[in-house]
Each structure stands twice: as C-alpha cells, then as structure tokens.
C-alpha positions as CSV (number, residue, x, y, z in Angstrom):
1,M,-168.9,55.0,-106.2
2,A,-172.4,54.7,-107.5
3,E,-173.4,56.8,-110.5
4,R,-175.4,60.0,-109.7
5,R,-179.2,59.7,-110.1
6,F,-180.5,62.4,-112.5
7,K,-183.6,64.6,-112.1
8,V,-185.6,65.3,-115.2
9,V,-188.3,67.9,-114.8
10,F,-191.3,68.2,-117.2
11,T,-192.3,71.8,-116.8
12,D,-195.5,71.4,-118.7
13,Y,-197.3,69.4,-121.4
14,D,-200.8,69.2,-122.7
15,Y,-200.6,65.6,-123.9
16,P,-202.8,62.8,-122.3
17,D,-199.6,61.2,-121.0
18,I,-195.9,61.1,-121.2
19,E,-195.5,57.3,-121.4
20,I,-193.3,57.4,-124.6
21,E,-190.9,59.8,-122.8
22,K,-190.9,57.8,-119.6
23,L,-190.2,54.5,-121.4
24,L,-187.1,56.0,-123.1
25,L,-185.8,57.8,-120.0
26,S,-186.3,54.6,-117.9
27,K,-183.1,53.3,-119.6
28,I,-181.1,55.8,-117.5
29,D,-181.1,56.2,-113.7
30,C,-183.4,59.2,-113.2
31,D,-186.4,60.6,-111.3
32,I,-189.1,62.2,-113.4
33,I,-191.0,65.2,-112.0
34,S,-194.0,66.7,-113.6
35,L,-194.7,70.4,-112.6
36,Q,-197.4,71.3,-115.0
37,T,-197.0,75.1,-114.4
38,F,-196.2,78.3,-116.2
39,D,-195.7,80.3,-113.0
40,E,-192.2,81.6,-112.9
41,N,-191.8,81.2,-109.1
42,K,-193.0,77.6,-109.2
43,L,-190.6,76.9,-112.1
44,I,-187.7,78.4,-110.1
45,E,-188.6,76.2,-107.1
46,G,-189.2,73.0,-109.1
47,C,-186.3,73.3,-111.5
48,R,-183.6,74.4,-109.1
49,D,-181.9,71.1,-108.8
50,A,-182.9,69.6,-112.2
51,D,-180.4,68.0,-114.5
52,A,-182.7,68.3,-117.5
53,L,-185.9,70.1,-118.4
54,M,-188.6,69.0,-120.9
55,V,-190.5,72.1,-121.9
56,Q,-193.6,72.6,-124.0
57,Y,-195.0,76.2,-123.5
58,A,-193.5,77.4,-120.2
59,R,-191.3,80.4,-120.5
60,I,-187.8,79.5,-119.2
61,T,-186.6,83.0,-118.4
62,Q,-183.3,84.3,-117.1
63,K,-184.5,84.1,-113.6
64,V,-185.5,80.5,-114.0
65,L,-182.2,79.7,-115.6
66,D,-180.1,81.6,-113.0
67,S,-181.7,79.6,-110.2
68,M,-180.6,76.3,-111.7
69,N,-177.2,75.0,-110.5
70,K,-177.1,71.5,-112.1
71,C,-179.0,71.7,-115.4
72,I,-177.1,70.7,-118.5
73,I,-179.9,70.4,-121.1
74,I,-183.3,71.9,-121.9
75,S,-185.3,70.0,-124.6
76,R,-188.3,71.7,-126.1
77,Y,-191.3,70.0,-127.7
78,G,-191.2,71.6,-131.1
79,I,-189.1,73.5,-133.7
80,D,-189.0,77.0,-132.3
81,V,-187.3,77.8,-128.9
82,D,-188.5,81.4,-128.5
83,S,-189.9,80.5,-125.0
84,V,-186.3,79.9,-123.7
85,D,-183.7,82.6,-123.1
86,I,-181.1,80.7,-125.2
87,V,-178.4,83.3,-124.9
88,F,-178.4,83.3,-121.1
89,A,-178.7,79.5,-121.1
90,R,-175.5,79.3,-123.1
91,S,-173.8,81.6,-120.7
92,K,-174.8,79.1,-118.0
93,G,-173.4,76.2,-120.0
94,I,-176.9,74.8,-120.6
95,M,-177.7,73.2,-124.0
96,V,-181.1,74.1,-125.5
97,C,-182.4,71.5,-127.9
98,N,-185.4,71.2,-130.2
99,V,-186.9,68.8,-132.7
100,P,-186.3,70.4,-136.1
101,D,-187.5,67.7,-138.3
102,Y,-191.0,66.7,-137.2
103,C,-194.4,67.8,-138.5
104,I,-192.9,69.2,-141.7
105,N,-195.4,67.4,-143.9
106,E,-198.3,68.2,-141.6
107,V,-197.7,72.0,-141.3
108,A,-197.2,72.2,-145.1
109,D,-200.5,70.3,-145.6
110,H,-202.2,72.6,-143.2
111,A,-200.9,75.7,-144.8
112,L,-202.1,74.5,-148.2
113,A,-205.5,73.6,-146.8
114,L,-205.9,77.1,-145.4
115,I,-204.8,78.6,-148.7
116,L,-207.3,76.6,-150.7
117,S,-210.0,77.2,-148.2
118,L,-209.5,81.0,-148.4
119,G,-209.3,81.0,-152.2
120,R,-212.3,78.7,-152.7
121,K,-214.3,80.3,-149.9
122,V,-214.8,76.8,-148.4
123,I,-215.6,77.8,-144.8
124,L,-217.8,80.8,-145.9
125,L,-219.8,78.7,-148.3
126,A,-220.2,75.8,-145.8
127,N,-221.4,78.1,-143.1
128,S,-223.8,79.7,-145.5
129,V,-225.4,76.3,-146.3
130,R,-225.5,75.5,-142.6
131,S,-227.5,78.7,-142.1
132,G,-230.0,77.7,-144.8
133,K,-228.7,79.8,-147.7
134,W,-227.9,78.0,-151.0
135,D,-226.5,80.8,-153.2
136,L,-223.0,80.6,-154.5
137,L,-222.8,84.0,-156.3
138,E,-224.3,86.0,-153.4
139,V,-222.1,84.4,-150.8
140,G,-218.9,83.2,-152.5
141,K,-218.2,85.7,-155.2
142,P,-215.4,86.4,-156.3
143,V,-213.5,83.1,-156.6
144,F,-210.4,83.2,-158.8
145,D,-208.5,80.5,-160.8
146,F,-205.4,79.6,-158.8
147,S,-203.5,79.0,-162.0
148,T,-203.6,82.7,-162.6
149,L,-202.4,83.7,-159.1
150,S,-199.1,83.9,-157.3
151,L,-198.0,82.6,-153.9
152,G,-195.4,84.3,-151.8
153,L,-193.4,82.3,-149.2
154,I,-191.8,84.3,-146.3
155,G,-189.0,82.0,-145.3
156,F,-187.8,78.9,-147.1
157,G,-186.9,76.3,-144.5
158,K,-188.0,72.7,-144.6
159,I,-191.8,73.4,-144.2
160,P,-192.1,76.0,-147.0
161,R,-189.9,73.8,-149.2
162,N,-192.4,71.0,-148.7
163,L,-195.3,73.4,-149.3
164,Y,-193.6,74.6,-152.5
165,E,-193.6,71.0,-153.9
166,K,-197.3,70.7,-153.1
167,A,-198.3,74.1,-154.5
168,R,-196.0,74.3,-157.6
169,N,-198.6,72.8,-159.9
170,I,-201.5,74.9,-158.4
171,F,-200.2,78.5,-158.8
172,K,-199.0,80.4,-161.8
173,E,-196.0,81.6,-159.9
174,I,-194.3,81.1,-156.5
175,K,-191.9,83.7,-155.0
176,V,-189.8,83.3,-151.9
177,Y,-188.2,85.8,-149.5
178,D,-185.5,84.5,-147.3
179,P,-182.3,86.5,-146.6
180,Y,-180.4,83.3,-146.0
181,I,-180.9,81.5,-149.3
182,T,-179.1,82.1,-152.7
183,E,-179.9,81.3,-156.3
184,N,-177.9,78.1,-155.8
185,D,-180.3,76.9,-153.1
186,I,-183.2,77.0,-155.6
187,A,-181.4,75.8,-158.7
188,G,-183.6,73.7,-160.9
189,Q,-186.8,74.8,-159.2
190,D,-189.5,76.9,-160.8
191,L,-189.2,79.5,-158.1
192,K,-188.2,83.1,-157.9
193,I,-186.2,84.8,-155.1
194,A,-187.9,88.1,-154.4
195,S,-187.6,91.0,-151.9
196,F,-189.9,91.2,-149.0
197,Y,-191.7,94.2,-150.4
198,D,-192.0,92.7,-153.9
199,I,-193.9,89.8,-152.4
200,L,-196.1,92.2,-150.4
201,G,-196.9,94.2,-153.5
202,T,-197.4,91.4,-156.1
203,C,-198.5,88.1,-154.5
204,D,-202.1,87.0,-154.1
205,F,-201.4,84.7,-151.2
206,I,-198.6,85.3,-148.6
207,S,-197.7,82.4,-146.4
208,I,-195.5,83.0,-143.4
209,H,-192.8,80.4,-142.5
210,C,-190.1,82.1,-140.4
211,P,-189.1,81.9,-136.8
212,L,-190.1,84.4,-134.2
213,N,-187.1,86.6,-133.0
214,E,-186.2,90.2,-132.5
215,N,-186.0,90.7,-136.3
216,T,-189.4,89.1,-137.2
217,R,-191.6,90.1,-134.3
218,H,-194.5,92.2,-135.8
219,M,-192.9,91.8,-139.2
220,F,-196.4,92.3,-140.4
221,S,-197.9,95.5,-139.0
222,L,-200.2,98.2,-140.5
223,R,-197.4,99.5,-142.8
224,E,-197.0,96.1,-144.4
225,F,-200.8,95.5,-144.7
226,Q,-201.0,98.9,-146.5
227,L,-198.5,97.6,-149.1
228,I,-200.3,94.3,-149.7
229,K,-202.8,94.0,-152.6
230,P,-206.4,94.5,-151.3
231,T,-207.3,91.3,-153.1
232,A,-204.5,89.3,-151.3
233,Y,-204.7,86.9,-148.3
234,I,-202.2,86.3,-145.6
235,I,-201.6,82.9,-144.0
236,N,-199.6,82.2,-140.8
237,T,-198.7,78.7,-139.6
238,S,-195.4,79.8,-138.0
239,R,-195.6,82.0,-134.9
240,G,-198.3,84.4,-133.8
241,G,-196.0,87.2,-132.8
242,I,-194.9,87.7,-136.4
243,I,-198.2,89.5,-137.0
244,N,-199.3,92.5,-135.1
245,T,-202.8,91.4,-134.1
246,P,-204.5,94.8,-133.6
247,D,-203.1,96.0,-136.9
248,L,-204.3,92.8,-138.7
249,Y,-207.8,93.5,-137.2
250,Q,-207.6,97.1,-138.5
251,A,-206.5,95.8,-141.9
252,I,-209.3,93.3,-142.2
253,R,-211.9,95.8,-141.0
254,S,-210.7,98.5,-143.4
255,E,-210.5,96.0,-146.3
256,L,-206.8,96.6,-146.8
257,I,-206.4,92.9,-147.5
258,A,-208.9,90.3,-148.6
259,G,-208.6,88.0,-145.6
260,A,-206.4,85.9,-143.4
261,A,-206.0,82.3,-142.2
262,L,-204.2,81.8,-138.9
263,D,-203.1,78.6,-137.1
264,V,-201.0,80.6,-134.6
265,L,-201.9,83.7,-132.5
266,E,-200.0,86.1,-130.3
267,T,-202.1,84.9,-127.4
268,E,-203.2,81.3,-127.3
269,P,-205.9,80.6,-126.7
270,P,-207.5,84.0,-127.4
271,G,-210.0,85.6,-125.0
272,M,-213.7,85.2,-125.5
273,D,-213.8,88.8,-126.9
274,F,-211.4,88.0,-129.7
275,E,-212.5,90.2,-132.5
276,L,-210.9,88.5,-135.5
277,V,-213.2,85.5,-135.3
278,R,-216.2,87.7,-136.2
279,F,-215.0,88.2,-139.8
280,D,-216.2,85.9,-142.4
281,N,-213.0,86.2,-144.4
282,V,-210.8,85.1,-141.5
283,I,-210.1,81.4,-140.7
284,I,-208.6,80.5,-137.3
285,T,-207.5,77.0,-136.3
286,P,-206.2,76.1,-132.8
287,H,-202.5,75.7,-133.5
288,A,-203.3,72.4,-135.1
289,G,-200.9,72.4,-138.1
290,F,-198.3,70.2,-136.4
291,Y,-200.8,67.4,-135.6
292,S,-201.0,63.9,-136.9
293,E,-200.8,60.8,-134.7
294,R,-197.4,59.9,-136.3
295,A,-196.0,63.4,-135.8
296,L,-197.1,63.6,-132.2
297,E,-195.4,60.3,-131.4
298,E,-192.3,61.3,-133.2
299,L,-192.2,64.7,-131.3
300,K,-192.5,63.1,-127.9
301,Y,-189.9,60.5,-128.6
302,K,-187.3,62.9,-130.1
303,T,-187.8,65.5,-127.4
304,A,-187.0,62.8,-124.8
305,L,-184.2,61.4,-127.0
306,N,-182.3,64.8,-126.7
307,V,-182.3,64.4,-122.9
308,F,-181.5,60.7,-123.0
309,K,-178.4,61.2,-125.2
310,V,-176.9,64.0,-123.1
311,L,-177.6,62.4,-119.7
312,N,-176.2,59.1,-121.1
313,G,-173.0,60.8,-122.0
314,E,-173.6,60.6,-125.8
315,E,-173.0,63.3,-128.3
316,S,-175.7,66.0,-128.1
317,V,-178.0,66.6,-131.1
318,N,-180.3,69.4,-132.2
319,V,-178.5,72.0,-130.1
320,V,-179.7,75.5,-131.0
321,N,-177.4,77.6,-128.8
C-alpha cells in the first residue's frame, strides 16, 4: 500500500515567500496549501482535512481545532503560542510546537536600544534637530547617568538573561522578578531577585520579558503605573496584552511615569487614531525586535522542521502542550 500523502496548510505569513519551508517539506510526500487568512470560517474550511498547520498570526480557536479530523501538529512561527488554544488542542491529540530559541540576541539588542534611546532622549533630540531646533537643555533635559540607575527585568528567560549580560556594565543595579527562578539560578551573577512590587517602586527602567497568559494579561494597569516612580520608564518587547493600553495612555498623559518604549501592542498595527504616538516620551517600533536576516531564516526553517519531523515519524521537538 502506498504511503498517505500529507496536507500541510500555511494559515498565514507575512514573509515575501516560503521557499525555505517548501524546500524542507519537499523531502516528504505532501501538498502545501497557503490560505493567507485570519477569518475563522475560512480557517475551518481550509484546515478541516489538514495533517499539519503552519501558523504566524491567525487565531487557531476551539472551533477551528474541533473542525479538524486529521491534524497532528500545529507549528507556530515564534516563541509564544497564545494565538492557539493549546489546552483544547491537547484534548484533540494535536501537538502545538514553537521555536523557542530564535531571535534571543535580536530582541535583547532591541530592548537595550530602546532603553538607551529613552534614557539618552535620542529620538526626541533627533526629531528636534530635524525640526530646526538645536538646543540640548531645552529639549533633552533631564538626562541621567546610567551608572547611577537601576534596571528591573520582569521575567528571566533566555532573552532577559541575554539582556542582563549586555546591560550589567551599564547600570548600577539590575533586579529581576520571575516566580519560577531561585537563588541557585542566578548564582555567581551580580543580580538581585526582587518582588514585582519592589521593582515597580525602585527601578528606573522596567523591561518586560514574560509570556502572555491569563496571569500576565494586563499585568501593567493603572494600579501598577501609580506604584512606579514618576521618573521611571517602561519597556515592552514581549507581548502587547501585558500592558493595559488605555491605562498606559492615562499614565503617560498624567505623568505618572516618565515614558515608555513599545515594540509590541495590544492591537497590531494600531489604528490611525492611536493616541500614544503623539507623546514625545513614547517610542513605538513595529514589532521589529525579532528581526535580523539570520534570525528570520532560522525561524522559517525551524518552524517547518517541527512539521517535517512529526510527519516523517521522528521524535517531536519543541512541543508546548
């Protein structure tokens, strides 16, 4: 009997092509279908008889999962899998995989660039010069010496650990809040484990590096902003939903905090009326922290490799559920 031909569905991707993925998947007998949709009904129709899904941003809901009768693996482009109902997928016997070890250096670099840009008022000063004004003290004041300041890390996975190594010689002190680490995890490092509220009340820069889930959604809302020092900045390169956007707007407008730098937003892209971009003390980049040419190629290959291994009968890797 001939081996069954597999169906691999790409729900969506915003890359110029999927040639890296196709080249790898060509080594197994499969049809590749590209849907390029976020619409739940179209996903249900297009994924019904799929053996594997490759997903970037599309939400794979319980309804989509329940409609599939052959799927054995969903592989997502990225680290976080909050767009997939992983609990229901597990009940259906569907593996959900990610790529946990890509763009670590890139996101850490981006977070540090945002921190330095906020602290040195780089964007504000550059825009001032562009508008014809050459006046440091009027535009950029105050700027503080980083060696007198403290950095707080919310979460201490691979990316913030990388950031710590880059920032340890810049800041006077670095504190970390992560309920899953112990003193043994940071042995030999010039780093302090702190409570969440200690970081809010004492750190000059607070950089977010935790996943989005039911415990972290809107982890930063008005109550938290009221506890942060009015001279402190918040940086988010993790997931937009960790910050309550209307509350952040209120905190910036009311000068509860000194400013913010965001590479991720609750809604991406934001609407044209997005209010935060109007503040001089807010930096927003278009979810670019992950990007370098090397990281992009690695992401595309490893996302497809998850599917290849499972459909080829090999041991699954990077399974999150």
